[in-house]
Every structure is written in C-alpha cells, then in structure tokens.
C-alpha positions in Angstrom: -18.3 2.0 3.0 -15.2 0.1 2.2 -13.4 -2.1 4.7 -9.8 -2.6 4.0 -7.7 -5.4 5.7 -3.9 -5.3 5.3 -1.6 -8.3 6.0 2.0 -9.4 5.3 3.9 -6.9 7.5 6.8 -8.2 9.6 10.5 -8.0 10.5 13.1 -8.4 7.5 16.7 -7.7 7.2 18.0 -4.9 5.1 18.1 -5.9 1.3 15.2 -8.3 1.9 11.7 -8.5 0.4 8.2 -8.5 1.7 4.8 -8.5 0.1 1.9 -6.6 1.6 -1.7 -7.5 0.8 -4.8 -5.3 1.1 -8.3 -7.1 0.8 -11.1 -4.8 0.0 -14.7 -5.5 0.9 -16.0 -4.6 -2.4 -15.0 -4.7 -6.1 -11.8 -2.7 -7.0 -13.6 -1.4 -10.0 -15.9 0.5 -7.6 -12.8 2.6 -6.4 -11.0 5.2 -8.5 -7.7 4.0 -7.0 -6.0 2.0 -4.4 -2.8 3.0 -2.7 -0.3 2.3 0.0 0.9 5.0 2.5 3.4 4.7 5.1 4.0 6.4 8.4 7.3 6.3 10.4 7.6 7.4 14.0 7.6 11.1 14.3 6.8 11.6 10.6 3.8 12.5 8.5 2.1 9.7 6.5 3.4 9.7 3.0 2.2 8.2 -0.3 4.2 5.0 -1.3 2.4 4.0 -4.5 -1.1 3.9 -6.0 -2.9 2.1 -8.8 -6.0 3.4 -10.5 -9.1 1.4 -11.6 -7.6 1.4 -15.1 -4.4 0.0 -13.9 -2.2 3.0 -13.9 0.6 3.1 -11.3 2.5 5.8 -9.6 5.3 5.6 -7.2 7.1 7.8 -4.8 10.6 8.6 -5.9 12.0 6.8 -2.8 10.6 3.4 -3.8 11.0 3.6 -7.6 12.6 0.6 -8.9 12.2 -1.3 -5.6 8.6 -1.6 -4.9 5.6 -2.8 -7.2 2.0 -2.2 -6.7 -0.5 -4.6 -8.4 -4.0 -5.8 -8.1 -6.0 -9.0 -8.3 -9.5 -7.9 -9.4 -11.0 -11.3 -8.8 -9.7 -11.3 -5.2 -10.5 -7.6 -4.7 -6.8 -7.4 -3.4 -4.0 -5.0 -3.9 -0.4 -5.9 -3.4 2.8 -4.1 -2.6 5.8 -6.1 -3.5 8.8 -4.6 -1.6 12.3 -5.3 -2.5 15.8 -4.1 -1.6 14.4 -3.0 1.6 16.2 -0.3 3.6 16.0 0.5 7.4 14.4 3.7 6.3 11.5 1.9 4.9 10.6 0.9 8.7 7.0 2.2 9.1 3.5 1.3 9.6 2.0 0.8 6.0 -1.6 1.7 5.3 -4.0 0.7 2.6 -6.1 3.4 1.1 -9.1 3.2 -1.1 -10.6 6.3 -2.8 -14.0 6.6 -4.3 -15.0 8.1 -7.6 -16.5 11.6 -7.8 -16.0 15.2 -7.2 -16.5 14.7 -3.5 -14.4 11.4 -3.2 -14.0 9.6 0.0 -10.9 8.0 1.5 -11.0 4.7 3.3 -8.1 3.3 5.3 -7.0 0.0 6.7 -5.6 -0.4 10.3 -2.1 -0.6 9.0 0.6 -3.3 9.1 4.1 -2.9 10.7 7.2 -3.2 8.5 10.5 -3.2 10.4 13.7 -3.5 8.4 16.7 -4.2 10.5 20.3 -3.6 9.7 
C-alpha cells in the first residue's frame, strides 16, 4: 500500500506559477514511477508528467517547456512546478505512484484543485 498526499493547488492568474507537492508514505525507490495526472470537468483523466525511479522524465506535449517534474528522495516527495499557466490548465491534479512488476499497481492521491483565471 502507498498513501499519496497532494498539496499546493489553488487559484492563480493566467501566466502565473504554482508548485504541487506529493508526499508518499514510503520510499520513492520502491516505486517504478511517480506521476501527475489531471482531470478537467467533463473530460477524462490525462497524464501530465511522470518520473521514474531512475530519474527519467516524460511530459505530455501540452505542458512541455512549461511544467517540470522533480523528486526529493530524502523527503519521499515529488513536485510539479507549473509555469506560464493557461486557463485550460484548470483541473484537479492527481498524484500517481506505480509499483514494480508485471502486475504493477497504481495508487492515487485525492487530488488538488488548480484553477487558472483569465
């Protein structure tokens, strides 16, 4: 089991920045990857970015150059630094942790709301 707790969401104007945090209940090295997803009203949940246990990162095209995912292994915490925010970035952002193995499991946080105003 892994508990994930997000924080850092809020209201920001377009063009502004926010940093989301996701604290995990166990070592990040015990998870194959950590990621951020988002879900806007009426839309499906979509991948924003992920970082593997080895530090490899991957981003959705719509956030490349604007968002940065990083990790602090000592704090078991993953961050999503969001910049040049757009109104279309408004969504609930969820932290995801995936275990190793052929039958890997996904764990989710409760989500944090990000609202970007024009």
